[in-house]
PyMOL Python script that loads the backbone (N, CA, C, O; Angstrom):
from pymol import cmd

cmd.read_pdbstr("""\
ATOM      1  N   MET A   1       0.846  -1.171   0.000  1.00  0.00           N
ATOM      2  CA  MET A   1       0.000   0.000   0.000  1.00  0.00           C
ATOM      3  C   MET A   1       0.892   1.234   0.000  1.00  0.00           C
ATOM      4  O   MET A   1       1.821   1.357   0.798  1.00  0.00           O
ATOM      5  N   MET A   2       0.586   2.127  -0.903  1.00  0.00           N
ATOM      6  CA  MET A   2       1.374   3.339  -1.023  1.00  0.00           C
ATOM      7  C   MET A   2       0.641   4.481  -0.324  1.00  0.00           C
ATOM      8  O   MET A   2      -0.551   4.684  -0.553  1.00  0.00           O
ATOM      9  N   LEU A   3       1.336   5.215   0.514  1.00  0.00           N
ATOM     10  CA  LEU A   3       0.760   6.358   1.218  1.00  0.00           C
ATOM     11  C   LEU A   3       1.131   7.635   0.485  1.00  0.00           C
ATOM     12  O   LEU A   3       2.261   7.812   0.030  1.00  0.00           O
ATOM     13  N   ARG A   4       0.170   8.500   0.385  1.00  0.00           N
ATOM     14  CA  ARG A   4       0.441   9.785  -0.251  1.00  0.00           C
ATOM     15  C   ARG A   4       0.782  10.816   0.817  1.00  0.00           C
ATOM     16  O   ARG A   4       0.191  10.851   1.897  1.00  0.00           O
ATOM     17  N   ARG A   5       1.711  11.614   0.491  1.00  0.00           N
ATOM     18  CA  ARG A   5       2.091  12.676   1.407  1.00  0.00           C
ATOM     19  C   ARG A   5       1.416  13.963   0.931  1.00  0.00           C
ATOM     20  O   ARG A   5       1.605  14.398  -0.205  1.00  0.00           O
ATOM     21  N   TYR A   6       0.635  14.555   1.816  1.00  0.00           N
ATOM     22  CA  TYR A   6      -0.083  15.776   1.471  1.00  0.00           C
ATOM     23  C   TYR A   6       0.687  16.977   2.003  1.00  0.00           C
ATOM     24  O   TYR A   6       1.076  17.028   3.170  1.00  0.00           O
ATOM     25  N   HIS A   7       0.888  17.917   1.133  1.00  0.00           N
ATOM     26  CA  HIS A   7       1.559  19.153   1.512  1.00  0.00           C
ATOM     27  C   HIS A   7       0.534  20.277   1.474  1.00  0.00           C
ATOM     28  O   HIS A   7      -0.314  20.322   0.582  1.00  0.00           O
ATOM     29  N   PRO A   8       0.611  21.169   2.428  1.00  0.00           N
ATOM     30  CA  PRO A   8      -0.329  22.293   2.392  1.00  0.00           C
ATOM     31  C   PRO A   8      -0.062  23.168   1.175  1.00  0.00           C
ATOM     32  O   PRO A   8       1.073  23.314   0.722  1.00  0.00           O
ATOM     33  N   ALA A   9      -1.125  23.735   0.672  1.00  0.00           N
ATOM     34  CA  ALA A   9      -1.000  24.625  -0.482  1.00  0.00           C
ATOM     35  C   ALA A   9      -0.206  25.861  -0.066  1.00  0.00           C
ATOM     36  O   ALA A   9      -0.247  26.267   1.096  1.00  0.00           O
ATOM     37  N   PRO A  10       0.504  26.447  -0.997  1.00  0.00           N
ATOM     38  CA  PRO A  10       1.241  27.668  -0.652  1.00  0.00           C
ATOM     39  C   PRO A  10       0.286  28.752  -0.163  1.00  0.00           C
ATOM     40  O   PRO A  10      -0.838  28.871  -0.650  1.00  0.00           O
ATOM     41  N   ASP A  11       0.742  29.531   0.794  1.00  0.00           N
ATOM     42  CA  ASP A  11      -0.098  30.576   1.373  1.00  0.00           C
ATOM     43  C   ASP A  11      -0.151  31.761   0.415  1.00  0.00           C
ATOM     44  O   ASP A  11       0.819  32.505   0.271  1.00  0.00           O
ATOM     45  N   THR A  12      -1.292  31.922  -0.230  1.00  0.00           N
ATOM     46  CA  THR A  12      -1.472  33.039  -1.150  1.00  0.00           C
ATOM     47  C   THR A  12      -2.297  34.147  -0.518  1.00  0.00           C
ATOM     48  O   THR A  12      -2.369  35.253  -1.054  1.00  0.00           O
ATOM     49  N   GLY A  13      -2.921  33.856   0.621  1.00  0.00           N
ATOM     50  CA  GLY A  13      -3.745  34.849   1.296  1.00  0.00           C
ATOM     51  C   GLY A  13      -5.135  34.971   0.721  1.00  0.00           C
ATOM     52  O   GLY A  13      -5.948  35.737   1.239  1.00  0.00           O
ATOM     53  N   GLU A  14      -5.434  34.236  -0.339  1.00  0.00           N
ATOM     54  CA  GLU A  14      -6.741  34.358  -0.973  1.00  0.00           C
ATOM     55  C   GLU A  14      -7.853  33.708  -0.164  1.00  0.00           C
ATOM     56  O   GLU A  14      -9.015  34.093  -0.294  1.00  0.00           O
ATOM     57  N   ASP A  15      -7.523  32.744   0.656  1.00  0.00           N
ATOM     58  CA  ASP A  15      -8.544  32.043   1.432  1.00  0.00           C
ATOM     59  C   ASP A  15      -8.884  32.765   2.732  1.00  0.00           C
ATOM     60  O   ASP A  15      -9.827  32.382   3.424  1.00  0.00           O
ATOM     61  N   GLU A  16      -8.131  33.796   3.066  1.00  0.00           N
ATOM     62  CA  GLU A  16      -8.372  34.502   4.315  1.00  0.00           C
ATOM     63  C   GLU A  16      -9.524  35.488   4.139  1.00  0.00           C
ATOM     64  O   GLU A  16      -9.639  36.136   3.098  1.00  0.00           O
ATOM     65  N   PRO A  17     -10.380  35.599   5.161  1.00  0.00           N
ATOM     66  CA  PRO A  17     -11.470  36.578   5.078  1.00  0.00           C
ATOM     67  C   PRO A  17     -10.902  37.990   5.126  1.00  0.00           C
ATOM     68  O   PRO A  17      -9.827  38.202   5.688  1.00  0.00           O
ATOM     69  N   PRO A  18     -11.598  38.949   4.552  1.00  0.00           N
ATOM     70  CA  PRO A  18     -11.100  40.330   4.593  1.00  0.00           C
ATOM     71  C   PRO A  18     -11.042  40.835   6.025  1.00  0.00           C
ATOM     72  O   PRO A  18     -11.903  40.511   6.843  1.00  0.00           O
ATOM     73  N   ARG A  19     -10.045  41.614   6.318  1.00  0.00           N
ATOM     74  CA  ARG A  19      -9.870  42.156   7.663  1.00  0.00           C
ATOM     75  C   ARG A  19     -10.163  43.651   7.655  1.00  0.00           C
ATOM     76  O   ARG A  19      -9.944  44.346   6.663  1.00  0.00           O
ATOM     77  N   ALA A  20     -10.656  44.114   8.776  1.00  0.00           N
ATOM     78  CA  ALA A  20     -10.872  45.547   8.923  1.00  0.00           C
ATOM     79  C   ALA A  20      -9.516  46.232   9.007  1.00  0.00           C
ATOM     80  O   ALA A  20      -8.576  45.665   9.564  1.00  0.00           O
ATOM     81  N   PRO A  21      -9.400  47.417   8.476  1.00  0.00           N
ATOM     82  CA  PRO A  21      -8.117  48.107   8.558  1.00  0.00           C
ATOM     83  C   PRO A  21      -7.754  48.377  10.002  1.00  0.00           C
ATOM     84  O   PRO A  21      -8.606  48.740  10.814  1.00  0.00           O
ATOM     85  N   SER A  22      -6.502  48.201  10.311  1.00  0.00           N
ATOM     86  CA  SER A  22      -6.034  48.397  11.672  1.00  0.00           C
ATOM     87  C   SER A  22      -5.651  49.849  11.875  1.00  0.00           C
ATOM     88  O   SER A  22      -4.939  50.439  11.063  1.00  0.00           O
ATOM     89  N   SER A  23      -6.134  50.415  12.970  1.00  0.00           N
ATOM     90  CA  SER A  23      -5.781  51.793  13.268  1.00  0.00           C
ATOM     91  C   SER A  23      -4.458  51.848  13.997  1.00  0.00           C
ATOM     92  O   SER A  23      -3.890  52.926  14.174  1.00  0.00           O
ATOM     93  N   GLY A  24      -3.952  50.680  14.429  1.00  0.00           N
ATOM     94  CA  GLY A  24      -2.692  50.642  15.156  1.00  0.00           C
ATOM     95  C   GLY A  24      -2.869  50.941  16.628  1.00  0.00           C
ATOM     96  O   GLY A  24      -1.905  50.862  17.389  1.00  0.00           O
ATOM     97  N   ASP A  25      -4.079  51.282  17.053  1.00  0.00           N
ATOM     98  CA  ASP A  25      -4.326  51.601  18.448  1.00  0.00           C
ATOM     99  C   ASP A  25      -5.556  50.831  18.899  1.00  0.00           C
ATOM    100  O   ASP A  25      -6.631  50.959  18.313  1.00  0.00           O
ATOM    101  N   ASN A  26      -5.391  50.045  19.928  1.00  0.00           N
ATOM    102  CA  ASN A  26      -6.514  49.261  20.435  1.00  0.00           C
ATOM    103  C   ASN A  26      -7.090  49.863  21.703  1.00  0.00           C
ATOM    104  O   ASN A  26      -7.788  49.183  22.455  1.00  0.00           O
ATOM    105  N   GLY A  27      -6.804  51.121  21.943  1.00  0.00           N
ATOM    106  CA  GLY A  27      -7.315  51.801  23.120  1.00  0.00           C
ATOM    107  C   GLY A  27      -8.792  52.118  22.981  1.00  0.00           C
ATOM    108  O   GLY A  27      -9.423  51.752  21.990  1.00  0.00           O
ATOM    109  N   PRO A  28      -9.339  52.797  23.975  1.00  0.00           N
ATOM    110  CA  PRO A  28     -10.760  53.121  23.926  1.00  0.00           C
ATOM    111  C   PRO A  28     -11.075  54.098  22.808  1.00  0.00           C
ATOM    112  O   PRO A  28     -10.242  54.917  22.418  1.00  0.00           O
ATOM    113  N   ASP A  29     -12.283  53.995  22.308  1.00  0.00           N
ATOM    114  CA  ASP A  29     -12.761  54.911  21.275  1.00  0.00           C
ATOM    115  C   ASP A  29     -13.170  56.208  21.964  1.00  0.00           C
ATOM    116  O   ASP A  29     -14.152  56.238  22.706  1.00  0.00           O
ATOM    117  N   LEU A  30     -12.421  57.276  21.718  1.00  0.00           N
ATOM    118  CA  LEU A  30     -12.673  58.529  22.414  1.00  0.00           C
ATOM    119  C   LEU A  30     -13.607  59.453  21.645  1.00  0.00           C
ATOM    120  O   LEU A  30     -13.759  60.619  22.008  1.00  0.00           O
ATOM    121  N   THR A  31     -14.237  58.947  20.585  1.00  0.00           N
ATOM    122  CA  THR A  31     -15.182  59.764  19.841  1.00  0.00           C
ATOM    123  C   THR A  31     -16.578  59.700  20.447  1.00  0.00           C
ATOM    124  O   THR A  31     -17.410  60.556  20.146  1.00  0.00           O
ATOM    125  N   LYS A  32     -16.851  58.734  21.273  1.00  0.00           N
ATOM    126  CA  LYS A  32     -18.127  58.655  21.989  1.00  0.00           C
ATOM    127  C   LYS A  32     -17.824  58.398  23.459  1.00  0.00           C
ATOM    128  O   LYS A  32     -16.822  57.772  23.805  1.00  0.00           O
ATOM    129  N   HIS A  33     -18.699  58.886  24.301  1.00  0.00           N
ATOM    130  CA  HIS A  33     -18.396  58.767  25.730  1.00  0.00           C
ATOM    131  C   HIS A  33     -18.475  57.315  26.197  1.00  0.00           C
ATOM    132  O   HIS A  33     -19.210  56.509  25.626  1.00  0.00           O
ATOM    133  N   PRO A  34     -17.707  56.990  27.247  1.00  0.00           N
ATOM    134  CA  PRO A  34     -17.722  55.624  27.785  1.00  0.00           C
ATOM    135  C   PRO A  34     -19.074  55.290  28.417  1.00  0.00           C
ATOM    136  O   PRO A  34     -19.896  56.173  28.663  1.00  0.00           O
ATOM    137  N   ALA A  35     -19.278  54.033  28.666  1.00  0.00           N
ATOM    138  CA  ALA A  35     -20.487  53.602  29.380  1.00  0.00           C
ATOM    139  C   ALA A  35     -20.440  54.144  30.805  1.00  0.00           C
ATOM    140  O   ALA A  35     -19.364  54.370  31.358  1.00  0.00           O
ATOM    141  N   ARG A  36     -21.605  54.350  31.384  1.00  0.00           N
ATOM    142  CA  ARG A  36     -21.643  54.846  32.771  1.00  0.00           C
ATOM    143  C   ARG A  36     -20.904  53.906  33.717  1.00  0.00           C
ATOM    144  O   ARG A  36     -20.367  54.347  34.733  1.00  0.00           O
ATOM    145  N   SER A  37     -20.872  52.624  33.395  1.00  0.00           N
ATOM    146  CA  SER A  37     -20.224  51.640  34.262  1.00  0.00           C
ATOM    147  C   SER A  37     -18.715  51.537  34.025  1.00  0.00           C
ATOM    148  O   SER A  37     -18.026  50.791  34.721  1.00  0.00           O
ATOM    149  N   ALA A  38     -18.199  52.288  33.042  1.00  0.00           N
ATOM    150  CA  ALA A  38     -16.759  52.243  32.750  1.00  0.00           C
ATOM    151  C   ALA A  38     -15.977  52.823  33.926  1.00  0.00           C
ATOM    152  O   ALA A  38     -16.494  53.665  34.660  1.00  0.00           O
ATOM    153  N   PRO A  39     -14.740  52.377  34.105  1.00  0.00           N
ATOM    154  CA  PRO A  39     -13.927  52.905  35.205  1.00  0.00           C
ATOM    155  C   PRO A  39     -13.631  54.396  35.035  1.00  0.00           C
ATOM    156  O   PRO A  39     -13.698  54.939  33.932  1.00  0.00           O
ATOM    157  N   LYS A  40     -13.306  55.031  36.140  1.00  0.00           N
ATOM    158  CA  LYS A  40     -13.020  56.469  36.113  1.00  0.00           C
ATOM    159  C   LYS A  40     -11.882  56.774  35.145  1.00  0.00           C
ATOM    160  O   LYS A  40     -11.892  57.829  34.509  1.00  0.00           O
ATOM    161  N   ALA A  41     -10.910  55.888  35.015  1.00  0.00           N
ATOM    162  CA  ALA A  41      -9.770  56.124  34.121  1.00  0.00           C
ATOM    163  C   ALA A  41     -10.235  56.341  32.679  1.00  0.00           C
ATOM    164  O   ALA A  41      -9.673  57.176  31.969  1.00  0.00           O
ATOM    165  N   GLU A  42     -11.250  55.600  32.243  1.00  0.00           N
ATOM    166  CA  GLU A  42     -11.776  55.791  30.887  1.00  0.00           C
ATOM    167  C   GLU A  42     -12.478  57.135  30.764  1.00  0.00           C
ATOM    168  O   GLU A  42     -12.342  57.820  29.750  1.00  0.00           O
ATOM    169  N   TRP A  43     -13.227  57.514  31.794  1.00  0.00           N
ATOM    170  CA  TRP A  43     -13.894  58.815  31.782  1.00  0.00           C
ATOM    171  C   TRP A  43     -12.867  59.935  31.813  1.00  0.00           C
ATOM    172  O   TRP A  43     -13.058  60.965  31.166  1.00  0.00           O
ATOM    173  N   LEU A  44     -11.792  59.755  32.546  1.00  0.00           N
ATOM    174  CA  LEU A  44     -10.732  60.750  32.609  1.00  0.00           C
ATOM    175  C   LEU A  44     -10.094  60.935  31.232  1.00  0.00           C
ATOM    176  O   LEU A  44      -9.910  62.064  30.777  1.00  0.00           O
ATOM    177  N   ALA A  45      -9.758  59.832  30.575  1.00  0.00           N
ATOM    178  CA  ALA A  45      -9.160  59.894  29.236  1.00  0.00           C
ATOM    179  C   ALA A  45     -10.115  60.568  28.250  1.00  0.00           C
ATOM    180  O   ALA A  45      -9.688  61.363  27.413  1.00  0.00           O
ATOM    181  N   TYR A  46     -11.397  60.253  28.350  1.00  0.00           N
ATOM    182  CA  TYR A  46     -12.394  60.850  27.464  1.00  0.00           C
ATOM    183  C   TYR A  46     -12.496  62.354  27.710  1.00  0.00           C
ATOM    184  O   TYR A  46     -12.532  63.138  26.762  1.00  0.00           O
ATOM    185  N   ALA A  47     -12.543  62.759  28.980  1.00  0.00           N
ATOM    186  CA  ALA A  47     -12.661  64.179  29.309  1.00  0.00           C
ATOM    187  C   ALA A  47     -11.455  64.957  28.792  1.00  0.00           C
ATOM    188  O   ALA A  47     -11.610  66.048  28.242  1.00  0.00           O
ATOM    189  N   VAL A  48     -10.262  64.408  28.964  1.00  0.00           N
ATOM    190  CA  VAL A  48      -9.054  65.080  28.484  1.00  0.00           C
ATOM    191  C   VAL A  48      -9.070  65.162  26.963  1.00  0.00           C
ATOM    192  O   VAL A  48      -8.659  66.172  26.392  1.00  0.00           O
ATOM    193  N   ALA A  49      -9.543  64.103  26.301  1.00  0.00           N
ATOM    194  CA  ALA A  49      -9.640  64.117  24.835  1.00  0.00           C
ATOM    195  C   ALA A  49     -10.649  65.164  24.361  1.00  0.00           C
ATOM    196  O   ALA A  49     -10.555  65.658  23.238  1.00  0.00           O
ATOM    197  N   GLN A  50     -11.615  65.500  25.222  1.00  0.00           N
ATOM    198  CA  GLN A  50     -12.619  66.512  24.873  1.00  0.00           C
ATOM    199  C   GLN A  50     -12.152  67.919  25.224  1.00  0.00           C
ATOM    200  O   GLN A  50     -12.877  68.888  24.999  1.00  0.00           O
ATOM    201  N   GLY A  51     -10.933  68.039  25.778  1.00  0.00           N
ATOM    202  CA  GLY A  51     -10.366  69.359  26.058  1.00  0.00           C
ATOM    203  C   GLY A  51     -10.292  69.737  27.523  1.00  0.00           C
ATOM    204  O   GLY A  51      -9.923  70.867  27.843  1.00  0.00           O
ATOM    205  N   ALA A  52     -10.632  68.829  28.418  1.00  0.00           N
ATOM    206  CA  ALA A  52     -10.564  69.134  29.843  1.00  0.00           C
ATOM    207  C   ALA A  52      -9.113  69.233  30.296  1.00  0.00           C
ATOM    208  O   ALA A  52      -8.231  68.569  29.751  1.00  0.00           O
ATOM    209  N   ASP A  53      -8.879  70.076  31.303  1.00  0.00           N
ATOM    210  CA  ASP A  53      -7.567  70.153  31.921  1.00  0.00           C
ATOM    211  C   ASP A  53      -7.339  68.849  32.697  1.00  0.00           C
ATOM    212  O   ASP A  53      -8.185  68.441  33.494  1.00  0.00           O
ATOM    213  N   GLU A  54      -6.202  68.206  32.463  1.00  0.00           N
ATOM    214  CA  GLU A  54      -5.968  66.890  33.056  1.00  0.00           C
ATOM    215  C   GLU A  54      -5.980  66.927  34.587  1.00  0.00           C
ATOM    216  O   GLU A  54      -6.540  66.033  35.220  1.00  0.00           O
ATOM    217  N   ASP A  55      -5.364  67.958  35.186  1.00  0.00           N
ATOM    218  CA  ASP A  55      -5.331  68.046  36.651  1.00  0.00           C
ATOM    219  C   ASP A  55      -6.723  68.238  37.232  1.00  0.00           C
ATOM    220  O   ASP A  55      -7.070  67.634  38.247  1.00  0.00           O
ATOM    221  N   GLU A  56      -7.526  69.092  36.577  1.00  0.00           N
ATOM    222  CA  GLU A  56      -8.892  69.309  37.061  1.00  0.00           C
ATOM    223  C   GLU A  56      -9.736  68.053  36.889  1.00  0.00           C
ATOM    224  O   GLU A  56     -10.551  67.729  37.753  1.00  0.00           O
ATOM    225  N   ALA A  57      -9.548  67.349  35.788  1.00  0.00           N
ATOM    226  CA  ALA A  57     -10.311  66.124  35.553  1.00  0.00           C
ATOM    227  C   ALA A  57      -9.929  65.046  36.571  1.00  0.00           C
ATOM    228  O   ALA A  57     -10.784  64.287  37.026  1.00  0.00           O
ATOM    229  N   GLU A  58      -8.646  64.981  36.925  1.00  0.00           N
ATOM    230  CA  GLU A  58      -8.223  63.995  37.922  1.00  0.00           C
ATOM    231  C   GLU A  58      -8.835  64.279  39.284  1.00  0.00           C
ATOM    232  O   GLU A  58      -9.128  63.355  40.042  1.00  0.00           O
ATOM    233  N   ASP A  59      -9.029  65.569  39.598  1.00  0.00           N
ATOM    234  CA  ASP A  59      -9.625  65.937  40.884  1.00  0.00           C
ATOM    235  C   ASP A  59     -11.132  65.701  40.927  1.00  0.00           C
ATOM    236  O   ASP A  59     -11.710  65.598  42.009  1.00  0.00           O
ATOM    237  N   ALA A  60     -11.765  65.615  39.779  1.00  0.00           N
ATOM    238  CA  ALA A  60     -13.210  65.409  39.721  1.00  0.00           C
ATOM    239  C   ALA A  60     -13.548  63.950  40.028  1.00  0.00           C
ATOM    240  O   ALA A  60     -12.740  63.048  39.803  1.00  0.00           O
ATOM    241  N   THR A  61     -14.747  63.742  40.542  1.00  0.00           N
ATOM    242  CA  THR A  61     -15.207  62.366  40.757  1.00  0.00           C
ATOM    243  C   THR A  61     -15.701  61.805  39.426  1.00  0.00           C
ATOM    244  O   THR A  61     -15.925  62.546  38.469  1.00  0.00           O
ATOM    245  N   LYS A  62     -15.864  60.507  39.385  1.00  0.00           N
ATOM    246  CA  LYS A  62     -16.391  59.871  38.177  1.00  0.00           C
ATOM    247  C   LYS A  62     -17.774  60.423  37.850  1.00  0.00           C
ATOM    248  O   LYS A  62     -18.085  60.663  36.684  1.00  0.00           O
ATOM    249  N   GLU A  63     -18.607  60.625  38.870  1.00  0.00           N
ATOM    250  CA  GLU A  63     -19.950  61.143  38.656  1.00  0.00           C
ATOM    251  C   GLU A  63     -19.911  62.554  38.070  1.00  0.00           C
ATOM    252  O   GLU A  63     -20.731  62.895  37.218  1.00  0.00           O
ATOM    253  N   GLN A  64     -18.952  63.379  38.527  1.00  0.00           N
ATOM    254  CA  GLN A  64     -18.820  64.724  37.979  1.00  0.00           C
ATOM    255  C   GLN A  64     -18.391  64.681  36.507  1.00  0.00           C
ATOM    256  O   GLN A  64     -18.879  65.464  35.691  1.00  0.00           O
ATOM    257  N   LEU A  65     -17.488  63.772  36.178  1.00  0.00           N
ATOM    258  CA  LEU A  65     -17.048  63.633  34.790  1.00  0.00           C
ATOM    259  C   LEU A  65     -18.214  63.186  33.907  1.00  0.00           C
ATOM    260  O   LEU A  65     -18.387  63.682  32.793  1.00  0.00           O
ATOM    261  N   ILE A  66     -19.009  62.248  34.415  1.00  0.00           N
ATOM    262  CA  ILE A  66     -20.171  61.771  33.653  1.00  0.00           C
ATOM    263  C   ILE A  66     -21.157  62.910  33.432  1.00  0.00           C
ATOM    264  O   ILE A  66     -21.685  63.079  32.333  1.00  0.00           O
ATOM    265  N   GLU A  67     -21.403  63.694  34.488  1.00  0.00           N
ATOM    266  CA  GLU A  67     -22.355  64.808  34.393  1.00  0.00           C
ATOM    267  C   GLU A  67     -21.883  65.845  33.371  1.00  0.00           C
ATOM    268  O   GLU A  67     -22.672  66.359  32.578  1.00  0.00           O
ATOM    269  N   GLN A  68     -20.580  66.139  33.407  1.00  0.00           N
ATOM    270  CA  GLN A  68     -20.073  67.183  32.520  1.00  0.00           C
ATOM    271  C   GLN A  68     -19.834  66.708  31.097  1.00  0.00           C
ATOM    272  O   GLN A  68     -20.059  67.468  30.155  1.00  0.00           O
ATOM    273  N   TYR A  69     -19.381  65.462  30.912  1.00  0.00           N
ATOM    274  CA  TYR A  69     -18.988  65.009  29.581  1.00  0.00           C
ATOM    275  C   TYR A  69     -19.841  63.872  29.028  1.00  0.00           C
ATOM    276  O   TYR A  69     -19.710  63.503  27.861  1.00  0.00           O
ATOM    277  N   GLY A  70     -20.706  63.322  29.860  1.00  0.00           N
ATOM    278  CA  GLY A  70     -21.481  62.183  29.412  1.00  0.00           C
ATOM    279  C   GLY A  70     -22.896  62.477  29.001  1.00  0.00           C
ATOM    280  O   GLY A  70     -23.618  61.575  28.575  1.00  0.00           O
ATOM    281  N   GLY A  71     -23.302  63.694  29.116  1.00  0.00           N
ATOM    282  CA  GLY A  71     -24.648  64.039  28.671  1.00  0.00           C
ATOM    283  C   GLY A  71     -25.570  64.002  29.782  1.00  0.00           C
ATOM    284  O   GLY A  71     -26.760  64.265  29.607  1.00  0.00           O
TER     285      GLY A  71
END
""", "prot")
cmd.dss("prot")
cmd.show_as("cartoon", "prot")
cmd.util.cbc("prot")
cmd.orient("prot")
């Protein structure tokens, strides 16, 4: 009995599903506000991205950040 040896086809990339373009950053999306249940650090980053002074935002509570930047 003769056994056949199977070799994988050369990788041409054609069988792969299309991928979404990578932005290179997997951080939070700062174009929309975080969920109310998100940690204060996410709200802080969002507030600073919206133009808040970082020191003032750090002194604010999470609830204050939500009130001012979360709608």
